[in-house]
DSSP file (Angstrom, degrees, kcal/mol; ACC not computed):
  #  RESIDUE AA STRUCTURE BP1 BP2  ACC     N-H-->O    O-->H-N    N-H-->O    O-->H-N    TCO  KAPPA ALPHA  PHI   PSI    X-CA   Y-CA   Z-CA
    1    1 A M     >        0   0    0      0, 0.0     4,-2.1     0, 0.0     5,-0.1   0.000 360.0 360.0 360.0 -41.8   -2.9  146.5   32.9
    2    2 A S  H  >  +     0   0    0      1,-0.2     4,-2.4     2,-0.2     5,-0.1   0.842 360.0  55.0 -69.2 -30.4    0.8  147.4   32.5
    3    3 A L  H  > S+     0   0    0      2,-0.2     4,-2.6     1,-0.2    -1,-0.2   0.916 107.9  49.3 -64.9 -41.8    0.7  149.3   35.8
    4    4 A A  H  > S+     0   0    0      2,-0.2     4,-2.4     1,-0.2    -2,-0.2   0.905 111.5  49.1 -62.7 -41.8   -0.6  146.2   37.6
    5    5 A A  H  X S+     0   0    0     -4,-2.1     4,-2.6     2,-0.2    -2,-0.2   0.907 111.2  49.9 -64.6 -41.6    2.2  144.1   36.0
    6    6 A L  H  X S+     0   0    0     -4,-2.4     4,-2.8     2,-0.2     5,-0.2   0.930 111.2  48.3 -62.6 -45.9    4.8  146.7   37.1
    7    7 A V  H  X S+     0   0    0     -4,-2.6     4,-2.4     1,-0.2    -2,-0.2   0.913 112.1  50.1 -60.9 -42.9    3.4  146.7   40.7
    8    8 A L  H  X S+     0   0    0     -4,-2.4     4,-2.2     2,-0.2    -2,-0.2   0.923 112.4  46.5 -61.8 -44.9    3.4  142.9   40.7
    9    9 A V  H  X S+     0   0    0     -4,-2.6     4,-2.4     2,-0.2    -2,-0.2   0.907 112.1  50.2 -65.9 -42.1    7.0  142.8   39.5
   10   10 A L  H  X S+     0   0    0     -4,-2.8     4,-2.2     2,-0.2    -1,-0.2   0.902 110.5  50.2 -63.5 -39.8    8.2  145.4   41.9
   11   11 A A  H  X S+     0   0    0     -4,-2.4     4,-2.4    -5,-0.2    -1,-0.2   0.899 110.0  50.9 -63.0 -39.9    6.5  143.5   44.8
   12   12 A A  H  X S+     0   0    0     -4,-2.2     4,-2.6     2,-0.2    -2,-0.2   0.894 107.7  53.4 -64.4 -39.1    8.3  140.4   43.6
   13   13 A C  H  X S+     0   0    0     -4,-2.4     4,-2.1     2,-0.2    -2,-0.2   0.931 110.4  46.2 -60.1 -46.1   11.6  142.2   43.6
   14   14 A V  H  X S+     0   0    0     -4,-2.2     4,-2.5     1,-0.2    -2,-0.2   0.911 112.2  51.4 -63.0 -42.1   11.1  143.3   47.2
   15   15 A A  H  X S+     0   0    0     -4,-2.4     4,-2.9     1,-0.2    -2,-0.2   0.904 108.8  50.5 -62.7 -41.5   10.0  139.8   48.1
   16   16 A I  H  X S+     0   0    0     -4,-2.6     4,-2.6     2,-0.2    -1,-0.2   0.908 110.5  49.5 -63.2 -41.5   13.2  138.3   46.5
   17   17 A I  H  X S+     0   0    0     -4,-2.1     4,-2.2     2,-0.2    -2,-0.2   0.922 112.4  47.8 -62.9 -44.1   15.3  140.8   48.5
   18   18 A V  H  X S+     0   0    0     -4,-2.5     4,-2.0     2,-0.2    -2,-0.2   0.927 112.1  49.1 -63.0 -45.4   13.6  139.9   51.7
   19   19 A L  H  X S+     0   0    0     -4,-2.9     4,-1.6     1,-0.2    -2,-0.2   0.910 110.4  51.0 -62.3 -41.5   14.0  136.2   51.1
   20   20 A G  H  X S+     0   0    0     -4,-2.6     4,-1.4     1,-0.2    -1,-0.2   0.901 107.7  53.5 -60.6 -40.7   17.6  136.7   50.3
   21   21 A G  H  X S+     0   0    0     -4,-2.2     4,-3.0     1,-0.2     5,-0.3   0.869 104.0  56.2 -61.4 -37.0   18.0  138.5   53.5
   22   22 A R  H  X S+     0   0    0     -4,-2.0     4,-3.2     1,-0.2     8,-0.3   0.894 103.6  53.7 -62.3 -39.2   16.5  135.6   55.4
   23   23 A F  H  < S+     0   0    0     -4,-1.6    -1,-0.2     1,-0.2    -2,-0.2   0.840 114.2  42.5 -64.8 -31.6   19.1  133.3   53.9
   24   24 A V  H  < S+     0   0    0     -4,-1.4    -2,-0.2     2,-0.1    -1,-0.2   0.909 124.2  34.3 -77.7 -44.3   21.8  135.7   55.3
   25   25 A L  H  < S+     0   0    0     -4,-3.0    -2,-0.2     1,-0.2    -3,-0.2   0.801 136.7  16.3 -85.3 -31.1   20.2  136.3   58.7
   26   26 A S     X  +     0   0    0     -4,-3.2     4,-2.7    -5,-0.3    -1,-0.2  -0.509  69.2 165.9-142.4  68.2   18.6  132.9   59.4
   27   27 A P  H  > S+     0   0    0      0, 0.0     4,-2.7     0, 0.0     5,-0.3   0.861  74.0  51.3 -61.0 -41.3   20.1  130.4   57.0
   28   28 A R  H  > S+     0   0    0      2,-0.2     4,-2.1     1,-0.2     5,-0.2   0.958 115.7  41.2 -61.5 -50.5   18.9  127.2   58.8
   29   29 A R  H  > S+     0   0    0      1,-0.2     4,-2.9     2,-0.2     5,-0.2   0.911 115.2  52.0 -62.9 -42.6   15.3  128.4   58.9
   30   30 A A  H  X S+     0   0    0     -4,-2.7     4,-2.0    -8,-0.3    -1,-0.2   0.906 110.3  47.2 -63.7 -42.0   15.4  129.8   55.4
   31   31 A T  H  X>S+     0   0    0     -4,-2.7     5,-2.3    -5,-0.2     4,-1.5   0.902 113.1  49.0 -68.2 -38.2   16.8  126.6   53.9
   32   32 A L  H  <5S+     0   0    0     -4,-2.1    -2,-0.2    -5,-0.3    -1,-0.2   0.927 112.5  47.6 -64.4 -43.3   14.2  124.5   55.7
   33   33 A D  H  <5S+     0   0    0     -4,-2.9    -2,-0.2     1,-0.2    -1,-0.2   0.826 107.6  57.2 -65.5 -30.8   11.5  126.9   54.5
   34   34 A Y  H  <5S-     0   0    0     -4,-2.0    -1,-0.2    -5,-0.2    -2,-0.2   0.838 125.1-105.4 -66.6 -33.1   13.0  126.6   51.0
   35   35 A G  T  <5S+     0   0    0     -4,-1.5     2,-0.3     1,-0.4    -3,-0.2   0.494  85.4  90.5 121.6   6.6   12.5  122.9   51.2
   36   36 A V  S   <S-     0   0    0     -5,-2.3    -1,-0.4     7,-0.0    -2,-0.2  -0.913  78.6 -98.1-129.0 159.1   15.9  121.4   51.7
   37   37 A A    >   -     0   0    0     -2,-0.3     3,-1.8     1,-0.1     7,-0.2  -0.484  30.2-126.1 -72.4 144.0   18.0  120.6   54.8
   38   38 A S  T 3  S+     0   0    0      1,-0.3    -1,-0.1    -2,-0.2    -9,-0.0   0.677 109.9  52.5 -67.2 -16.4   20.6  123.2   55.7
   39   39 A D  T 3  S+     0   0    0      1,-0.1     2,-1.5   -11,-0.1    -1,-0.3   0.291  76.2 110.6-101.4  10.3   23.3  120.6   55.7
   40   40 A D    <>  -     0   0    0     -3,-1.8     4,-2.3     1,-0.2     5,-0.2  -0.666  44.9-178.4 -85.8  88.3   22.5  119.3   52.2
   41   41 A L  H  > S+     0   0    0     -2,-1.5     4,-2.6     1,-0.2     5,-0.2   0.870  77.4  54.1 -58.9 -40.9   25.6  120.7   50.4
   42   42 A R  H  > S+     0   0    0      1,-0.2     4,-2.2     2,-0.2    -1,-0.2   0.924 109.7  47.2 -62.0 -44.4   24.6  119.4   47.0
   43   43 A A  H  > S+     0   0    0      1,-0.2     4,-2.3     2,-0.2    -1,-0.2   0.923 113.0  49.3 -62.9 -43.0   21.2  121.2   47.2
   44   44 A L  H  X S+     0   0    0     -4,-2.3     4,-2.2     1,-0.2    -2,-0.2   0.888 111.7  47.8 -66.5 -38.5   22.8  124.4   48.4
   45   45 A T  H  X S+     0   0    0     -4,-2.6     4,-2.6     2,-0.2    -1,-0.2   0.855 111.0  51.7 -71.3 -32.6   25.4  124.4   45.6
   46   46 A E  H  X S+     0   0    0     -4,-2.2     4,-2.6    -5,-0.2     5,-0.2   0.904 108.4  51.7 -66.9 -39.9   22.7  123.7   43.0
   47   47 A I  H  X S+     0   0    0     -4,-2.3     4,-2.0     2,-0.2    -2,-0.2   0.947 113.4  44.4 -58.6 -48.9   20.7  126.7   44.4
   48   48 A K  H  X S+     0   0    0     -4,-2.2     4,-2.3     1,-0.2    -2,-0.2   0.911 112.7  52.0 -63.1 -43.1   23.8  128.9   44.0
   49   49 A G  H  X S+     0   0    0     -4,-2.6     4,-2.4     1,-0.2    -1,-0.2   0.920 109.5  48.0 -61.0 -45.6   24.6  127.5   40.6
   50   50 A V  H  X S+     0   0    0     -4,-2.6     4,-2.7     1,-0.2    -1,-0.2   0.904 111.6  50.7 -63.1 -40.7   21.2  128.1   39.2
   51   51 A R  H  X S+     0   0    0     -4,-2.0     4,-2.3    -5,-0.2    -1,-0.2   0.878 109.3  51.0 -66.8 -36.2   21.2  131.7   40.6
   52   52 A D  H  X S+     0   0    0     -4,-2.3     4,-1.8     2,-0.2    -2,-0.2   0.931 111.6  47.8 -63.2 -44.6   24.6  132.3   39.0
   53   53 A I  H  X S+     0   0    0     -4,-2.4     4,-2.2     1,-0.2    -2,-0.2   0.934 112.6  48.4 -60.7 -46.6   23.2  131.1   35.6
   54   54 A V  H  X S+     0   0    0     -4,-2.7     4,-2.9     1,-0.2     5,-0.2   0.876 106.0  58.1 -63.6 -37.7   20.1  133.2   36.0
   55   55 A S  H  X S+     0   0    0     -4,-2.3     4,-1.8     1,-0.2    -1,-0.2   0.916 109.1  45.1 -58.7 -42.8   22.2  136.3   36.8
   56   56 A G  H  X S+     0   0    0     -4,-1.8     4,-2.1     2,-0.2    -2,-0.2   0.906 112.7  50.4 -66.3 -41.7   24.0  135.9   33.5
   57   57 A V  H  X S+     0   0    0     -4,-2.2     4,-2.4     1,-0.2    -2,-0.2   0.899 108.5  52.8 -63.7 -40.9   20.8  135.3   31.6
   58   58 A V  H  X S+     0   0    0     -4,-2.9     4,-2.5     2,-0.2    -1,-0.2   0.920 108.5  50.0 -61.9 -43.5   19.2  138.4   33.2
   59   59 A L  H  X S+     0   0    0     -4,-1.8     4,-2.4     1,-0.2    -1,-0.2   0.913 111.1  49.1 -62.2 -41.5   22.2  140.6   32.1
   60   60 A L  H  X S+     0   0    0     -4,-2.1     4,-2.8     2,-0.2    -1,-0.2   0.888 110.7  51.0 -63.9 -38.0   21.9  139.2   28.6
   61   61 A A  H  X S+     0   0    0     -4,-2.4     4,-2.3     2,-0.2     5,-0.3   0.900 109.3  50.4 -66.1 -40.3   18.2  139.9   28.5
   62   62 A V  H  X>S+     0   0    0     -4,-2.5     4,-2.8     2,-0.2     5,-0.6   0.938 113.1  46.5 -61.4 -46.0   18.8  143.5   29.7
   63   63 A W  H  X5S+     0   0    0     -4,-2.4     4,-1.7     1,-0.2    -2,-0.2   0.933 114.0  47.4 -61.7 -47.0   21.4  144.0   26.9
   64   64 A A  H  <5S+     0   0    0     -4,-2.8    -1,-0.2     1,-0.2    -2,-0.2   0.855 122.8  33.2 -64.5 -35.5   19.2  142.4   24.3
   65   65 A S  H  <5S+     0   0    0     -4,-2.3    -2,-0.2    -5,-0.2    -1,-0.2   0.774 133.8  19.8 -95.3 -26.7   16.1  144.4   25.2
   66   66 A A  H  X5S-     0   0    0     -4,-2.8     4,-0.5    -5,-0.3     3,-0.2   0.492  97.6-128.4-127.8  -5.6   17.4  147.8   26.4
   67   67 A G  H  X< -     0   0    0     -4,-1.7     4,-2.1    -5,-0.6    -1,-0.2  -0.240  44.7 -41.9  91.3-176.1   21.0  148.2   25.0
   68   68 A R  H  > S+     0   0    0      1,-0.2     4,-2.7     2,-0.2    -1,-0.2   0.861 127.1  54.5 -63.3 -42.0   24.4  149.0   26.4
   69   69 A N  H  > S+     0   0    0      2,-0.2     4,-2.0    -3,-0.2    -1,-0.2   0.942 111.9  43.7 -62.4 -47.9   23.5  151.8   28.8
   70   70 A A  H  X S+     0   0    0     -4,-0.5     4,-2.5     1,-0.2    -1,-0.2   0.888 112.4  54.1 -63.8 -38.5   20.9  149.6   30.6
   71   71 A L  H  X S+     0   0    0     -4,-2.1     4,-2.9     1,-0.2     5,-0.2   0.917 105.7  54.0 -60.6 -41.9   23.4  146.7   30.6
   72   72 A G  H  X S+     0   0    0     -4,-2.7     4,-2.3     1,-0.2    -2,-0.2   0.923 109.9  45.9 -58.0 -45.6   26.0  149.0   32.2
   73   73 A W  H  X S+     0   0    0     -4,-2.0     4,-2.1     2,-0.2    -1,-0.2   0.910 113.6  49.5 -64.1 -41.2   23.6  149.9   35.0
   74   74 A A  H  X S+     0   0    0     -4,-2.5     4,-2.5     1,-0.2    -2,-0.2   0.893 110.6  50.1 -65.1 -39.1   22.6  146.3   35.5
   75   75 A V  H  X S+     0   0    0     -4,-2.9     4,-1.4     2,-0.2    -1,-0.2   0.894 107.7  53.8 -66.9 -39.5   26.3  145.2   35.6
   76   76 A L  H  < S+     0   0    0     -4,-2.3     3,-0.3    -5,-0.2     4,-0.3   0.928 112.3  44.3 -59.2 -43.5   27.0  147.9   38.2
   77   77 A A  H >< S+     0   0    0     -4,-2.1     3,-1.6     1,-0.2     4,-0.2   0.900 109.9  55.8 -65.8 -39.8   24.3  146.5   40.3
   78   78 A A  H >< S+     0   0    0     -4,-2.5     3,-1.9     1,-0.3    -1,-0.2   0.729  88.7  77.0 -66.5 -21.3   25.5  143.0   39.7
   79   79 A A  T 3X S+     0   0    0     -4,-1.4     4,-1.7    -3,-0.3    -1,-0.3   0.709  78.7  74.1 -62.7 -18.0   28.9  143.9   41.0
   80   80 A L  H <> S+     0   0    0     -3,-1.6     4,-2.6    -4,-0.3    -1,-0.3   0.808  87.3  63.8 -62.9 -27.7   27.4  143.7   44.5
   81   81 A T  H <> S+     0   0    0     -3,-1.9     4,-2.6    -4,-0.2    -2,-0.2   0.979 106.8  36.7 -65.2 -57.3   27.4  139.9   44.1
   82   82 A P  H  > S+     0   0    0      0, 0.0     4,-2.2     0, 0.0    -1,-0.2   0.854 116.1  55.7 -66.8 -29.4   31.2  139.3   43.9
   83   83 A L  H  X S+     0   0    0     -4,-1.7     4,-1.8     2,-0.2    -2,-0.2   0.944 111.1  44.0 -62.4 -45.9   31.8  142.1   46.4
   84   84 A S  H  X S+     0   0    0     -4,-2.6     4,-2.7     1,-0.2    -1,-0.2   0.881 109.9  56.6 -64.4 -38.4   29.5  140.2   48.8
   85   85 A D  H  X S+     0   0    0     -4,-2.6     4,-2.8     1,-0.2    -1,-0.2   0.902 105.3  51.6 -59.8 -40.9   31.2  137.0   47.9
   86   86 A A  H  X S+     0   0    0     -4,-2.2     4,-2.2     2,-0.2    -1,-0.2   0.916 110.9  47.5 -61.8 -43.3   34.5  138.5   48.9
   87   87 A V  H  X S+     0   0    0     -4,-1.8     4,-2.7     2,-0.2    -2,-0.2   0.907 112.7  49.3 -64.6 -41.7   33.1  139.5   52.3
   88   88 A I  H  X S+     0   0    0     -4,-2.7     4,-1.2     2,-0.2     6,-0.3   0.926 109.2  52.0 -64.1 -45.0   31.5  136.1   52.8
   89   89 A V  H ><>S+     0   0    0     -4,-2.8     5,-3.2     1,-0.2     3,-0.6   0.943 115.4  41.1 -57.4 -48.8   34.8  134.3   52.0
   90   90 A R  H ><5S+     0   0    0     -4,-2.2     3,-1.6     1,-0.2    -1,-0.2   0.892 111.1  56.9 -67.3 -38.6   36.7  136.4   54.5
   91   91 A G  H 3<5S+     0   0    0     -4,-2.7    -1,-0.2     1,-0.3    -2,-0.2   0.688 109.0  47.2 -67.6 -17.2   34.0  136.2   57.1
   92   92 A H  T <<5S-     0   0    0     -4,-1.2    -1,-0.3    -3,-0.6    -2,-0.2   0.026 127.1 -92.6-114.1  26.5   34.1  132.4   57.0
   93   93 A G  T < 5S+     0   0    0     -3,-1.6    -3,-0.2     1,-0.2    -2,-0.1   0.580  73.9 151.3  81.3  10.2   37.9  132.1   57.3
   94   94 A G      < -     0   0    0     -5,-3.2    -1,-0.2    -6,-0.3     2,-0.1  -0.262  54.6 -81.8 -71.4 164.4   38.6  132.0   53.6
   95   95 A K     >  -     0   0    0      1,-0.1     4,-2.5     4,-0.0     5,-0.2  -0.383  25.0-136.5 -70.1 139.4   41.9  133.2   52.2
   96   96 A L  H  > S+     0   0    0      1,-0.2     4,-3.0     2,-0.2     5,-0.4   0.881 106.3  58.9 -59.6 -39.0   42.4  136.9   51.6
   97   97 A A  H  > S+     0   0    0      1,-0.2     4,-2.7     2,-0.2     5,-0.3   0.887 109.2  43.3 -60.4 -38.9   44.1  136.0   48.3
   98   98 A T  H  >>S+     0   0    0      3,-0.2     4,-2.1     2,-0.2     5,-1.4   0.929 113.2  51.3 -71.2 -45.4   40.9  134.2   47.1
   99   99 A A  I  <>S+     0   0    0     -4,-2.5     5,-2.2     3,-0.2    -2,-0.2   0.926 125.2  26.8 -57.6 -45.9   38.6  136.9   48.4
  100  100 A L  I  <>S+     0   0    0     -4,-3.0     5,-1.7     3,-0.2    -2,-0.2   0.901 123.4  48.8 -84.5 -43.0   40.5  139.7   46.7
  101  101 A G  I  <5S+     0   0    0     -4,-2.7    -3,-0.2    -5,-0.4    -2,-0.2   0.807 127.6  20.2 -71.8 -31.1   42.0  137.8   43.7
  102  102 A V  I  X5S+     0   0    0     -4,-2.1     4,-1.5    -5,-0.3    -3,-0.2   0.862 137.6  24.2 -99.7 -63.1   38.8  136.1   42.6
  103  103 A H  I  ><S+     0   0    0     -5,-1.4     4,-2.3     2,-0.2    -3,-0.2   0.905 123.5  49.4 -77.0 -42.9   35.9  138.0   44.0
  104  104 A G  I  ><S+     0   0    0     -5,-2.2     4,-2.5    -6,-0.3    -3,-0.2   0.932 113.1  46.8 -62.7 -46.4   37.4  141.4   44.5
  105  105 A L  H  ><S+     0   0    0     -5,-1.7     4,-2.6     1,-0.2    -1,-0.2   0.870 110.6  53.4 -65.0 -35.8   38.9  141.5   41.0
  106  106 A T  H  X S+     0   0    0     -4,-1.5     4,-2.5     2,-0.2    -1,-0.2   0.934 109.8  47.9 -62.3 -44.9   35.6  140.3   39.5
  107  107 A A  H  X S+     0   0    0     -4,-2.3     4,-2.6     2,-0.2    -2,-0.2   0.924 112.5  48.5 -61.3 -44.8   33.8  143.2   41.3
  108  108 A V  H  X S+     0   0    0     -4,-2.5     4,-2.7     1,-0.2    -1,-0.2   0.914 111.6  49.8 -62.3 -43.2   36.4  145.7   40.1
  109  109 A A  H  X S+     0   0    0     -4,-2.6     4,-2.7     2,-0.2     5,-0.2   0.910 111.8  48.2 -63.4 -41.9   36.1  144.4   36.5
  110  110 A L  H  X S+     0   0    0     -4,-2.5     4,-3.0     2,-0.2     5,-0.2   0.918 112.3  48.3 -65.0 -42.9   32.3  144.6   36.6
  111  111 A V  H  X S+     0   0    0     -4,-2.6     4,-2.6     2,-0.2     5,-0.2   0.935 113.7  47.6 -62.3 -45.7   32.4  148.1   38.0
  112  112 A A  H  X S+     0   0    0     -4,-2.7     4,-2.1     2,-0.2    -2,-0.2   0.944 115.9  43.1 -61.4 -48.8   34.9  149.2   35.4
  113  113 A A  H  X S+     0   0    0     -4,-2.7     4,-2.4     1,-0.2    -1,-0.2   0.906 113.8  52.0 -65.4 -41.1   33.0  147.7   32.5
  114  114 A G  H  X S+     0   0    0     -4,-3.0     4,-2.4    -5,-0.2    -1,-0.2   0.910 109.6  49.3 -61.3 -42.7   29.7  148.9   33.8
  115  115 A L  H  X S+     0   0    0     -4,-2.6     4,-2.8     2,-0.2     5,-0.2   0.899 109.4  51.8 -64.1 -40.3   31.0  152.5   34.0
  116  116 A V  H  X S+     0   0    0     -4,-2.1     4,-1.4    -5,-0.2    -1,-0.2   0.933 112.6  45.8 -60.6 -44.9   32.4  152.3   30.5
  117  117 A L  H  < S+     0   0    0     -4,-2.4    -2,-0.2     1,-0.2    -1,-0.2   0.882 116.1  45.3 -66.6 -37.9   29.0  151.2   29.2
  118  118 A V  H  < S+     0   0    0     -4,-2.4    -2,-0.2     1,-0.2    -1,-0.2   0.890 119.6  39.7 -71.8 -39.2   27.1  153.8   31.2
  119  119 A L  H  <        0   0    0     -4,-2.8    -2,-0.2     1,-0.2    -1,-0.2   0.595 360.0 360.0 -90.0 -11.2   29.4  156.7   30.3
  120  120 A A     <        0   0    0     -4,-1.4    -1,-0.2    -5,-0.2    -2,-0.1   0.484 360.0 360.0 -78.5 360.0   30.0  155.8   26.7
């Protein structure tokens, strides 16, 4: 039974990655398939907000259930988010200072903290 649950969760992980890729590669179609119009700014910001909240909750769940070392690995993986945010900001004409000062520094802080937790 636990093997079936693991396979199901791993399949869901792959599906989430594929769906996320669709939002990057074909945003209009992906938002329509999601169920909202691609120009509905409020819906898109709510989607992002909920995912940010869930990202924090997942990290807390990893820490609570598996300890500091697992949290460190999860934080290292999570550092991809602000790194990607920095690339997105620059790719859409945003300020370099914002890309580096907000998103870049966040990524660096997460990598540093994650490494400390993994190596401690």
